[in-house]
C-alpha positions as CSV (number, residue, x, y, z in Angstrom):
1,M,105.7,147.6,106.4
2,L,106.7,151.0,108.2
3,L,104.9,153.6,110.3
4,S,104.0,156.7,108.1
5,D,106.4,160.0,109.0
6,S,103.7,161.4,110.9
7,S,103.5,158.7,113.4
8,V,107.2,158.3,113.4
9,S,107.6,161.8,114.7
10,V,105.1,161.5,117.9
11,L,108.6,159.3,119.1
12,G,110.9,161.4,118.5
13,P,114.1,161.5,116.1
14,D,115.6,158.7,118.9
15,Y,113.4,155.9,117.0
16,E,113.8,154.8,113.4
17,N,112.9,151.7,111.2
18,L,109.5,151.1,113.1
19,T,108.1,147.9,111.4
20,L,104.8,146.3,112.0
21,M,105.2,143.1,113.9
22,S,101.4,142.4,115.3
23,T,98.0,143.8,115.7
24,G,95.8,142.7,118.8
25,G,93.1,143.6,120.5
26,M,94.2,146.4,122.9
27,G,97.2,147.9,120.6
28,V,99.6,147.4,117.6
29,L,103.1,146.1,118.1
30,Y,106.4,147.4,116.3
31,R,110.0,146.8,116.0
32,A,112.3,149.7,116.3
33,H,115.5,150.7,116.5
34,K,116.7,153.4,119.9
35,R,119.7,155.2,118.1
36,G,120.7,156.6,121.6
37,L,121.2,153.3,122.7
38,D,122.0,151.4,119.8
39,V,119.3,148.9,120.8
40,D,116.4,146.9,119.2
41,V,113.1,147.7,120.8
42,V,109.3,146.7,120.9
43,V,107.0,149.7,120.8
44,K,103.4,148.8,121.8
45,R,100.8,151.5,120.7
46,V,97.6,151.4,122.6
47,K,94.6,152.6,120.9
48,P,92.8,155.6,122.4
49,Q,89.6,154.1,123.6
50,F,91.8,151.9,125.8
51,R,93.2,155.0,127.8
52,G,91.5,154.4,131.2
53,G,91.6,157.8,132.8
54,T,94.5,159.8,133.9
55,I,98.0,158.2,134.0
56,E,100.0,159.7,136.7
57,T,103.6,160.5,135.9
58,R,105.3,159.1,138.7
59,E,103.3,155.4,138.1
60,A,104.9,155.8,134.2
61,G,108.2,156.6,136.0
62,I,108.1,153.6,138.4
63,L,107.7,151.5,135.2
64,K,110.5,152.6,134.0
65,N,112.7,152.1,137.1
66,L,112.1,148.3,136.9
67,R,114.9,146.0,137.2
68,N,114.4,142.6,137.0
69,E,115.8,139.5,135.3
70,F,112.3,138.3,134.4
71,L,111.2,141.6,133.0
72,P,112.1,143.3,129.8
73,R,113.7,147.2,130.6
74,I,110.9,150.2,129.7
75,Y,113.1,152.8,128.2
76,D,110.2,154.8,127.4
77,I,106.3,155.7,128.0
78,I,104.9,158.2,125.9
79,Y,101.9,160.0,125.4
80,G,101.6,160.8,121.2
81,A,100.0,164.2,120.3
82,D,97.9,161.7,117.9
83,G,96.1,160.6,121.2
84,F,98.1,157.0,121.3
85,L,99.9,155.6,124.2
86,Y,103.3,154.4,123.5
87,T,105.7,152.0,125.6
88,V,108.9,151.1,124.6
89,M,110.3,148.2,126.0
90,D,113.2,145.5,125.3
91,C,113.0,143.6,122.0
92,I,113.1,140.1,124.1
93,P,114.3,137.2,121.9
94,G,112.1,133.7,121.4
95,C,109.0,132.5,121.3
96,N,105.9,133.3,123.5
97,L,104.6,130.6,125.9
98,Q,101.5,130.3,123.6
99,E,103.4,130.0,120.5
100,Y,105.9,127.6,122.5
101,V,103.1,125.1,123.9
102,E,101.6,125.2,120.1
103,R,105.1,124.0,118.9
104,H,106.0,121.6,121.5
105,G,103.1,120.4,123.2
106,A,102.2,120.5,126.8
107,V,105.0,121.1,128.9
108,S,106.5,118.5,131.6
109,Q,105.5,119.1,135.7
110,K,109.1,119.9,136.2
111,Q,109.2,122.8,133.5
112,C,106.2,123.9,134.6
113,L,107.6,124.6,138.1
114,K,110.5,126.1,136.6
115,W,108.4,128.8,135.1
116,L,105.5,129.3,137.7
117,K,108.8,130.0,140.4
118,Q,109.9,132.5,137.9
119,L,106.6,134.4,137.5
120,C,106.0,134.1,141.2
121,A,109.2,136.0,141.5
122,V,108.7,138.5,139.5
123,I,105.0,138.9,140.5
124,A,106.4,139.4,144.4
125,Y,108.6,142.0,143.1
126,L,106.3,144.2,141.4
127,H,103.9,143.7,144.1
128,R,106.7,145.4,146.3
129,Q,106.9,148.7,144.3
130,K,105.5,151.6,145.8
131,P,102.6,151.8,145.0
132,P,102.6,147.9,143.8
133,V,102.4,147.3,140.2
134,F,100.0,144.9,139.6
135,H,99.8,143.0,135.9
136,C,96.3,142.2,135.6
137,D,96.9,140.6,132.5
138,I,99.2,137.2,133.0
139,K,98.6,135.0,130.2
140,P,100.6,132.8,127.7
141,Q,100.7,135.6,124.9
142,N,102.3,137.8,127.6
143,I,105.1,135.7,128.6
144,M,108.4,135.0,126.7
145,I,110.5,132.1,126.6
146,T,113.7,133.0,126.1
147,P,116.4,131.3,124.0
148,D,118.3,130.7,127.6
149,G,114.9,128.8,128.7
150,D,113.7,131.3,131.0
151,I,110.5,133.7,131.4
152,C,110.3,137.2,130.6
153,L,106.8,139.0,131.5
154,I,106.1,142.0,129.0
155,D,103.1,144.3,128.5
156,F,102.0,146.0,131.2
157,N,99.9,148.4,129.3
158,I,97.1,146.6,131.3
159,S,99.1,148.0,134.7
160,L,99.4,151.7,132.8
161,I,95.4,151.6,132.4
162,Y,94.5,151.6,135.8
163,E,92.5,153.8,138.0
164,D,91.1,153.5,141.4
165,A,91.6,149.7,141.9
166,E,89.6,149.3,138.5
167,L,90.6,148.2,135.1
168,N,89.1,148.7,132.0
169,A,87.4,145.8,131.6
170,L,88.2,145.3,127.6
171,G,91.8,144.5,128.8
172,V,91.2,141.2,130.3
173,T,91.8,138.0,128.7
174,H,89.1,135.1,129.1
175,G,90.5,132.4,131.0
176,Y,93.3,134.0,132.5
177,A,91.5,136.9,134.1
178,A,90.3,136.5,137.7
179,P,86.6,137.0,138.9
180,E,87.2,140.7,140.2
181,Q,88.3,141.5,136.7
182,Y,84.7,141.7,135.6
183,N,83.4,143.6,138.9
184,L,82.8,146.8,137.1
185,S,80.9,150.4,138.1
186,P,78.4,151.5,136.2
187,K,80.4,154.2,134.5
188,A,82.8,151.5,133.4
189,L,80.0,149.5,132.1
190,D,78.9,152.6,130.4
191,R,82.4,152.3,128.4
192,I,81.4,149.1,127.2
193,P,80.4,149.0,123.3
194,A,76.5,148.3,122.8
195,E,76.6,145.0,121.3
196,A,78.5,143.7,124.1
197,R,77.2,145.8,127.0
198,A,74.4,142.9,127.9
199,R,76.9,140.4,128.3
200,W,79.3,142.2,130.5
201,N,76.3,143.5,132.9
202,A,75.6,139.7,133.1
203,W,79.4,139.1,134.1
204,S,79.5,142.4,136.4
205,R,76.3,141.2,138.5
206,A,78.1,137.3,138.9
207,A,81.4,138.8,140.1
208,A,79.7,141.7,142.4
209,G,80.7,139.5,145.6
210,Y,84.4,139.0,144.5
211,G,85.4,142.6,145.4
212,K,87.7,144.9,143.7
213,I,91.3,143.8,141.9
214,S,94.4,143.2,144.3
215,E,97.9,141.6,144.2
216,R,95.7,138.0,144.4
217,T,94.4,138.8,141.0
218,D,97.7,138.5,139.8
219,L,98.0,134.7,141.1
220,Y,94.9,133.6,139.7
221,G,96.5,134.5,136.6
222,I,99.8,132.3,137.4
223,G,97.8,129.5,138.3
224,A,95.9,130.1,135.1
225,V,99.0,129.8,133.1
226,G,100.3,126.9,134.8
227,Y,97.1,125.1,134.0
228,F,97.6,126.0,130.3
229,M,101.4,124.8,130.5
230,L,100.3,121.6,131.7
231,T,97.2,120.8,129.8
232,G,97.8,122.7,126.5
233,Y,94.6,124.4,126.8
234,A,93.4,127.5,128.5
235,P,91.1,127.4,131.5
236,A,87.3,128.1,130.9
237,H,86.1,131.6,131.7
238,S,86.9,132.1,136.0
239,L,83.1,132.8,136.3
240,D,82.3,129.5,134.4
241,S,82.9,126.2,135.7
242,V,86.8,125.3,135.0
243,I,87.6,121.6,134.1
244,P,89.3,120.1,137.2
245,L,93.2,119.2,136.2
246,S,92.5,115.5,138.1
247,R,90.3,115.3,134.8
248,Y,93.2,115.5,132.6
249,N,95.3,112.5,131.7
250,I,98.7,114.3,132.6
251,K,101.3,113.4,135.2
252,L,101.0,115.8,137.9
253,T,101.7,115.6,141.3
254,D,98.7,116.3,143.6
255,A,100.9,119.1,145.6
256,L,101.4,121.1,142.8
257,R,97.8,120.1,141.6
258,E,96.6,121.7,144.9
259,V,98.9,124.7,144.5
260,L,97.6,125.7,141.3
261,E,93.8,124.9,142.5
262,Q,94.2,127.5,145.6
263,A,95.9,129.6,142.9
264,M,92.7,129.7,140.8
265,R,89.9,130.0,143.5
266,P,87.1,132.5,142.5
267,A,87.4,134.2,146.0
268,P,90.4,136.0,146.1
269,G,90.5,135.5,150.3
270,D,90.8,131.6,149.3
271,R,93.9,132.4,147.2
272,F,97.3,132.7,148.7
273,P,98.0,135.9,150.2
274,S,100.8,137.1,148.1
275,A,103.3,136.2,145.3
276,Q,106.0,135.5,147.8
277,A,103.6,133.0,149.6
278,M,102.8,131.3,146.3
279,G,106.3,131.0,145.4
280,T,107.5,129.5,148.8
281,A,104.4,126.8,148.5
282,L,106.3,125.9,145.3
283,E,109.6,125.4,146.5
284,N,108.4,123.0,149.1
285,L,107.0,121.2,146.8
286,K,109.1,118.1,147.0
287,K,108.0,117.9,151.0
288,T,104.6,118.4,150.4
289,D,104.5,115.2,147.8
290,R,106.4,113.3,150.3
291,R,103.5,113.7,153.1
292,Y,101.1,113.0,150.3
293,R,102.7,110.0,148.9
294,S,103.1,108.3,152.4
295,W,99.3,108.8,152.9
296,K,98.8,107.5,149.8
297,L,100.7,104.3,150.1
298,R,99.1,104.0,153.4
299,C,95.5,104.3,152.3
300,Q,95.6,103.1,148.7
301,L,97.5,100.1,148.5
302,T,96.2,97.1,147.0
303,A,97.3,93.3,147.6
304,V,99.8,92.4,144.8
305,A,102.4,89.8,144.2
306,L,105.7,90.0,142.6
307,G,105.5,90.1,138.8
308,T,107.8,91.7,136.7
309,L,111.6,91.6,135.7
310,A,114.2,92.3,138.3
311,L,116.6,94.4,136.8
312,L,118.7,95.3,139.6
313,S,120.7,92.5,140.9
314,V,122.0,94.6,144.3
315,F,118.8,94.8,145.5
316,C,120.1,92.4,148.2
317,V,121.5,95.7,149.7
318,W,118.0,97.2,151.0
319,L,117.7,93.6,152.5
320,G,120.5,93.3,154.0
321,F,121.6,96.8,155.4
322,E,123.1,96.9,158.9
323,Y,121.3,98.9,161.4
324,R,122.7,100.5,164.3
325,G,120.8,100.3,167.6
326,R,121.0,103.9,168.4
327,E,118.8,105.8,170.6
328,A,118.1,108.5,168.2
329,G,115.8,107.0,165.5
330,A,115.4,103.8,166.8
331,Q,111.8,103.7,166.6
332,Y,112.3,104.4,162.9
333,L,114.9,101.6,162.2
334,Q,112.5,99.1,164.0
335,I,109.9,99.8,161.5
336,V,112.1,99.6,158.6
337,A,113.2,96.1,159.9
338,E,110.1,95.3,160.1
339,A,109.1,96.0,156.4
340,D,112.0,94.0,155.3
341,G,110.7,91.2,156.8
342,L,107.6,91.3,155.2
343,I,109.4,91.8,152.0
344,A,111.4,88.8,152.3
345,Q,108.3,87.1,152.9
346,Q,106.8,88.6,149.5
347,R,104.2,90.6,151.3
348,Y,104.8,93.4,149.5
349,D,101.7,95.1,149.9
350,E,101.8,94.9,154.1
351,G,105.6,95.5,153.5
352,L,104.7,99.3,151.6
353,G,102.3,99.8,154.0
354,V,105.0,99.5,157.0
355,L,107.5,101.5,155.1
356,S,104.5,104.4,154.5
357,G,104.6,104.6,158.3
358,A,108.4,105.1,158.6
359,I,108.0,107.8,155.9
360,A,105.4,109.4,157.7
361,M,107.3,109.6,160.9
362,D,110.6,110.9,159.5
363,G,110.3,111.6,155.6
364,D,113.8,113.3,155.8
365,R,115.6,109.7,156.3
366,I,116.5,107.7,152.9
367,E,116.3,104.1,154.4
368,A,112.5,103.7,153.8
369,Y,112.5,105.4,150.4
370,I,115.1,102.9,149.1
371,R,112.9,99.9,150.2
372,A,109.9,101.4,149.3
373,S,111.2,102.1,145.9
374,A,112.7,98.6,145.5
375,A,109.8,96.8,146.0
376,L,107.9,98.9,143.8
377,Y,110.3,98.5,141.2
378,R,110.3,94.5,141.5
379,L,106.3,95.1,141.0
380,G,106.8,96.9,137.7
381,R,104.9,100.2,139.2
382,Y,107.5,102.5,137.6
383,G,105.3,105.5,137.5
384,E,104.9,105.4,141.8
385,C,108.2,104.6,142.1
386,I,109.6,107.7,140.1
387,D,106.8,109.8,142.0
388,L,108.3,108.4,145.3
389,L,111.9,109.0,144.5
390,D,111.8,112.3,142.2
391,G,113.6,114.8,144.6
392,A,113.8,112.6,147.4
393,G,117.7,111.8,147.6
394,A,118.6,115.5,147.3
395,A,116.3,116.3,150.5
396,C,117.0,113.5,152.2
397,T,119.6,113.0,155.5
398,Q,122.2,111.2,156.6
399,G,120.4,110.2,159.9
400,D,122.4,107.2,161.6
401,M,124.4,106.5,158.4
402,S,128.0,107.2,158.2
403,Q,128.9,109.3,155.6
404,E,130.2,106.3,153.3
405,E,126.8,104.3,154.1
406,F,124.8,107.5,153.0
407,G,126.8,107.7,150.0
408,F,126.2,104.1,149.0
409,A,122.4,104.7,149.9
410,Q,122.1,107.7,147.3
411,A,123.6,105.7,144.9
412,E,121.3,103.1,145.3
413,L,118.3,105.5,145.4
414,N,119.2,107.0,141.9
415,Y,120.0,103.4,140.1
416,I,116.4,102.4,141.1
417,L,115.4,105.8,140.0
418,G,117.3,105.7,136.6
419,S,116.2,102.0,135.9
420,C,112.4,103.1,136.3
421,Y,113.0,106.4,133.5
422,F,114.6,103.1,131.5
423,Q,111.5,101.1,131.5
424,E,109.4,104.2,130.6
425,E,111.6,104.6,127.9
426,R,112.2,108.4,129.4
427,Y,115.9,107.7,128.5
428,E,117.5,111.4,129.2
429,E,116.3,111.5,132.7
430,A,117.6,107.9,132.8
431,V,121.1,108.9,131.8
432,Q,121.0,111.7,134.6
433,S,119.8,109.7,137.5
434,L,122.5,107.0,136.8
435,E,125.2,109.3,135.9
436,L,124.4,110.6,139.8
437,A,124.2,106.7,140.9
438,S,127.8,105.8,139.6
439,W,129.2,109.6,141.0
440,F,128.0,108.5,144.4
441,D,129.5,105.1,143.9
442,K,132.5,105.0,141.3
443,E,133.4,101.2,141.6
444,E,129.9,99.7,141.2
445,P,130.1,98.1,137.1
446,L,126.4,97.7,137.4
447,Y,125.9,101.6,137.2
448,I,128.5,102.0,134.4
449,R,126.9,99.0,132.5
450,D,123.2,100.5,132.6
451,L,124.7,104.2,132.1
452,A,126.3,102.8,128.9
453,V,122.8,101.5,127.8
454,A,120.7,104.5,128.5
455,Q,123.3,106.4,126.6
456,A,123.0,104.2,123.6
457,M,119.1,104.1,123.7
458,K,119.0,107.9,124.2
459,G,120.9,108.2,120.8
460,N,124.5,109.0,122.4
461,L,126.4,106.2,120.9
462,E,129.8,107.6,121.0
463,E,129.5,108.5,124.4
464,A,128.0,104.8,125.0
465,G,130.7,103.6,123.7
466,R,133.4,105.4,125.9
467,T,131.6,104.1,129.1
468,C,131.3,100.8,127.5
469,E,135.6,101.3,127.5
470,T,135.5,102.6,131.3
471,L,133.3,99.5,132.3
472,K,135.9,97.1,130.6
473,A,138.9,98.9,132.3
474,M,137.1,98.2,135.5
475,P,138.6,95.1,137.6
476,N,135.2,94.2,139.0
477,A,133.1,94.1,135.7
478,G,132.2,91.1,135.4
479,S,132.1,89.6,131.6
480,E,128.5,89.4,131.6
481,D,128.1,92.8,132.1
482,I,130.2,93.7,129.0
483,L,128.4,91.2,126.9
484,L,124.9,92.9,127.8
485,V,126.2,96.1,127.0
486,E,127.7,94.9,123.8
487,G,123.7,93.3,122.8
488,E,122.3,96.6,124.0
489,L,124.7,98.9,121.9
490,A,124.1,96.4,118.6
491,Y,120.5,96.7,119.6
492,A,120.5,100.6,120.0
493,E,122.7,100.7,116.4
494,G,119.9,98.4,114.7
495,R,122.3,95.5,114.4
496,Y,119.9,93.1,115.6
497,E,121.5,89.9,114.2
498,D,124.7,90.9,116.2
499,A,123.2,91.8,119.1
500,L,121.6,88.2,119.3
501,T,124.7,86.6,119.7
502,P,125.7,87.9,123.2
503,L,121.6,88.0,124.6
504,T,121.3,84.4,123.4
505,Q,124.6,83.7,125.5
506,L,123.2,85.6,128.4
507,T,119.7,84.2,128.6
508,R,121.6,81.3,130.2
509,S,123.1,83.3,132.8
510,R,122.6,82.2,136.5
511,D,121.7,85.6,137.2
512,A,118.0,85.7,136.8
513,A,117.7,89.4,136.5
514,L,120.3,89.2,133.6
515,S,119.0,86.1,131.9
516,G,115.4,87.8,132.0
517,R,116.3,90.8,130.7
518,S,118.3,89.4,127.7
519,Y,115.2,87.4,126.8
520,L,113.1,90.7,126.7
521,L,116.0,92.4,124.6
522,A,116.2,89.0,122.2
523,A,112.6,89.0,121.8
524,Q,112.6,92.5,120.9
525,C,115.3,92.2,118.1
526,R,113.4,89.3,117.0
527,R,110.1,91.4,116.3
528,R,112.5,93.9,115.0
529,M,113.7,91.7,112.1
530,G,109.9,90.9,111.5
531,D,110.0,87.5,113.1
532,L,107.1,87.0,114.6
533,A,107.2,83.2,115.4
534,G,110.6,83.7,116.5
535,E,109.6,86.2,119.1
536,I,107.2,83.8,120.6
537,G,109.4,81.2,120.7
538,V,111.8,83.4,122.6
539,L,109.2,84.6,125.2
540,E,107.9,80.9,125.7
541,E,111.4,79.5,126.5
542,A,111.8,82.7,128.9
543,R,108.4,81.6,130.8
544,S,109.5,78.0,131.0
545,V,113.3,78.8,132.3
546,L,112.4,81.9,134.6
547,D,110.6,81.9,138.1
548,V,106.8,83.0,138.0
549,S,107.6,85.9,140.0
550,A,110.2,87.1,137.3
551,S,108.4,86.6,134.1
552,A,105.4,88.8,134.2
553,V,107.0,91.3,131.5
554,H,107.8,88.9,129.1
555,T,104.1,87.1,129.7
556,E,102.7,90.6,129.0
557,R,104.7,90.5,125.7
558,L,104.2,87.2,124.9
559,A,100.2,88.0,124.7
560,E,100.8,91.0,122.7
561,A,102.6,88.6,120.1
562,Y,99.9,86.2,120.2
563,L,97.3,88.6,119.6
564,Q,99.3,90.7,116.7
565,R,99.8,87.1,115.1
566,G,95.9,85.9,115.5
567,T,95.4,89.5,113.9
568,A,97.1,88.6,110.9
569,D,96.3,84.7,110.4
570,G,92.9,85.0,111.8
571,S,94.0,82.0,114.4
572,S,91.4,81.9,117.2
573,S,94.2,79.2,118.7
574,D,96.3,82.3,118.7
575,Y,93.4,84.6,120.8
576,E,92.7,81.9,122.9
577,R,96.6,81.9,124.0
578,A,96.7,85.2,124.2
579,Y,93.7,85.5,126.5
580,A,94.9,83.0,128.9
581,L,98.1,84.6,129.2
582,C,96.3,87.7,130.2
583,A,94.3,85.8,132.6
584,E,96.9,84.3,134.1
585,L,98.2,88.2,134.9
586,M,95.1,89.5,135.9
587,E,94.9,86.5,138.2
588,R,97.9,87.4,140.2
589,G,96.7,90.8,140.9
590,T,99.8,92.1,138.5
591,A,98.1,93.2,135.5
592,S,98.5,96.6,134.2
593,I,95.6,98.4,131.9
594,S,97.4,97.1,128.9
595,V,97.2,93.4,129.8
596,R,93.2,94.2,130.9
597,L,92.9,95.8,127.7
598,N,94.7,93.1,125.7
599,G,92.4,90.4,127.5
600,G,89.2,92.4,126.3
601,L,90.4,92.4,123.2
602,A,90.9,89.1,122.8
603,L,87.9,88.0,124.2
604,Q,86.1,90.4,121.7
605,Y,87.9,88.3,118.7
606,L,86.8,85.4,120.1
607,G,83.0,86.7,119.8
608,R,82.7,86.3,123.7
609,T,81.5,90.3,123.7
610,A,79.5,90.1,126.9
611,E,82.6,89.1,128.7
612,A,84.8,91.8,126.7
613,L,82.3,94.4,127.4
614,E,82.1,93.4,131.3
615,L,86.0,93.3,131.5
616,I,86.4,96.9,129.6
617,E,83.5,98.7,131.9
618,A,86.0,97.4,134.9
619,I,88.9,98.9,133.2
620,V,86.9,102.5,132.7
621,A,85.9,102.0,136.6
622,D,89.3,101.5,137.7
623,Y,91.2,104.2,135.1
624,P,88.7,107.0,135.0
625,N,91.3,109.3,134.0
626,S,92.8,107.1,131.0
627,Y,91.6,108.0,127.7
628,R,92.4,104.6,126.8
629,G,89.8,102.1,128.8
630,Y,86.8,104.9,127.1
631,A,88.5,104.2,123.5
632,R,88.6,100.6,123.8
633,L,84.8,100.7,125.0
634,A,83.7,102.9,121.8
635,L,85.4,100.5,119.8
636,L,83.6,97.7,121.4
637,C,80.2,99.1,121.2
638,L,80.8,99.7,117.5
639,D,81.2,96.2,116.9
640,Q,78.2,94.6,115.2
641,Q,77.4,91.9,118.0
642,V,77.0,95.0,120.5
643,G,75.9,97.7,118.3
644,D,75.4,100.4,120.8
645,Y,76.0,103.2,118.7
646,P,74.7,106.1,121.0
647,R,77.0,104.5,123.9
648,A,79.9,104.4,121.7
649,R,79.2,108.1,120.8
650,E,79.7,109.2,124.6
651,A,82.6,106.9,124.8
652,Y,84.2,108.4,122.3
653,K,83.4,112.0,123.5
654,Q,84.9,111.2,126.8
655,A,87.9,109.4,125.3
656,E,88.5,112.5,122.9
657,A,88.7,114.8,126.0
658,L,91.4,113.0,127.7
659,Y,93.0,111.9,124.7
660,S,93.4,115.8,124.1
661,G,95.2,116.5,127.2
662,A,97.6,113.3,127.3
663,G,100.4,114.6,125.1
664,V,100.4,111.1,123.4
665,Q,99.9,109.8,119.7
666,D,97.7,106.9,119.4
667,S,97.0,105.4,116.0
668,E,94.1,103.7,117.6
669,M,92.5,106.7,118.7
670,T,93.0,108.0,115.0
671,Y,91.4,104.7,113.9
672,L,88.7,105.4,116.3
673,A,87.9,108.8,114.8
674,S,87.6,107.6,111.2
675,L,85.2,105.2,112.5
676,M,83.1,107.8,114.3
677,A,83.0,110.2,111.0
678,E,81.9,107.5,109.2
679,L,79.2,106.8,111.5
680,A,78.2,110.3,111.6
681,A,78.1,110.5,107.9
682,D,76.0,107.3,107.7
683,G,73.2,109.0,110.1
684,G,74.0,106.2,112.4
């Protein structure tokens, strides 16, 4: 749709091919071609009723002279004879942030952090102008995501509609506008359409104590955009109660959460003093996270016992690390040595508590991180280990170690991190960490072995094959390492029968970690082949061969297999066995939420609903931010033996709210939703 000739004449002969792109509350967007520069541009035409008063020529000149990598170039600001304001700027390729999240879902903390830093940088640049430029409409629709993966902040018409430190209220976007943007003068309120004036009067009264807009107004918008990126949801109106980020089941460090919460505080004086200060806080996030994590390890550890597969057979390093009794750092090293002794005795909770003291004493040294992460990995607490290590290696200093020792420590740290990513099936990140490990120590075959496996699981089979050839050429590579890679590659390619041959050989390995890992993968092959009895047989054999402390994952998988077979055959003996296995893990103190949920399900299938209800209620209390406990509680309340439909509806409401922010797909939630729909249709 092209503009009429009369409309085109307003812009002058330098513009041609004006084509409608979109219409919105504050104006219309057109694509056009600027002949003089031979570039495609976007033209925004603002409706006359949003012209907020006189607009100084020098202010328009400031906007046209802006030059920043995260801003479009503004070519012209034209006050048309037709009463409209036309802003002509670069045509930015890509999609806006709103569209990006709708297509891809909520973004990771890492991606969110990158874009938040860029937003702070560009807003700090705008605020340094003389006079300062306040954007005042920072929202996902005004942030373009370029093909290079960077942001570009667009739409400066709000900045132009600015008079005596007061914005035209009709320009605000609820959820992203700070409270002070609703604090309007009587004159501004008179310009509000009659049908909306009562609502705006109420907002203006509520916002009266927040003052006028300032550079801190834009900081609220940055925080709100960060909230949207991480959750996929716009925050509530700033004059209402915003749902805290802690209520969402998302992976978010407390340090970033605290930065966003400070940026979104209702009172401007409680926010960061400037965009530069907020950017500095984001740059120092990892150091803040380490301080928090050391406190968390001191205050929140519970008694645990060794209860999962030890993937790493080189963990002897962190138990036998040689320390120098140098005067500098001697106390730190003494604390780490004390932790080594506790961990050697399998007193993991005490050892981790001591290590947290070392981290609190000197958060830039690497030794305590290696030991704490190794213990967390052995305990199967992969998420905590990732939180501890993410970014720690790059921030750590050499301390009293030689350059060779420090390189080895960096390799080990990245190996543990990569192994945790692998266990959580985050294969791309696993590959990156394992590549770093092999770069720091090019002669360790275990790093190359597991890199090849991670590449295969990521789907890079050709690259995995080349890495496997590198492993075979290493003089210190063992035959079992090569067998493991061959088995993993066959599994990744879907050749499960072929994978079973090397994996069965490896189950008899003298290396307990390698044997345990091979049992797990062999069982997974049996599952993929539809051989449930074979899977159960492999896992039962693993439990009879492996040490109790190394078979927790096998026990968990075995309980799942018995539940699956019981569901298929209706065998109470399978349910009994499943519950016994879950109870064993719960008694050890190493049961994950999945184990406890499976234990509750087994009890429910056995008709022991009172015990099941007690267990599920305990899970909800221990994991209040996980939708899974609430979902299982709702399903249990729908069971005829319980029949508590009001409680089922309440639990489902909680589960749905948490699930919507989790960024996952869960068939159990789909099934539960269908049951709740049937209940509603039946009037229950």
